N, C-alpha and C positions, 0 to 999 in steps of 0.2 A: 785423678780426682782433684778438684780445685780445693785449695786450702780455705779453711774457714777463718774469718777475721772478726773478732768481737769488737763492738763499739765500746767507748769508755763507759757509757751507761750500762751496757751488759756486763762488763768486767767488774764493775763496782756494785752490781745488783745484789740484793740479799740472797737470791737463788744461787748465783755464781759463787758467792762467798761460802754458802753452805756446801755446795758441790766440791769446792776446793778443800774444805775441812774434811769432808768424807773421803776424798781421794787421798789426802795426806794420811788419814787413818788406814786406808787400804794399803798404801805404800809401806807403812810401818809394819803392818801385819805380814805382808809379802817378804819384807826384809828379814823379819824374825823367822819366817818359815825357811828361808834359805840358809839360816844359821843352823837349822836342825838337820836331821838325817832324812834325806829324800832320795827317791829313785831318780834315775836320769830323766825319765819322762816327766815326773813331777817337778823336778828342778827346771826343766825347760818350760813347762807350763807356767810356773811362777815367774820366771824371767820374762816370758812373753807378756804376762799380765802387768809386770812392772813397766815394760816398754810402753804399753798402751796407756797406762795411767799417767806416765810422765808426758807422753805426747798430748793427752787430753789437757793436762795442767798447763802446758805451754800455750794453749789457746788464750789463757788469761794474761799472757805477757803482752806488753804494748808492742804494736807493730814497729819494726825497724825501718825507718825511712832513710833512703840514701839521698843526700842533698844534691 
């Protein structure tokens, strides 16, 4: 799968800012869940969710250009 690269306009759009705030909230909830008592399956599910949320958030990072 080809990586997605957001333009500056997309990264600074109102929609992206709202999505980042939403993802930040979901990440905090998942972290709190990991602090609790979960089964192995639930722990793995929450960890997988965290990985996906973090990967999605990285889309908002400026692209790294090698000179």
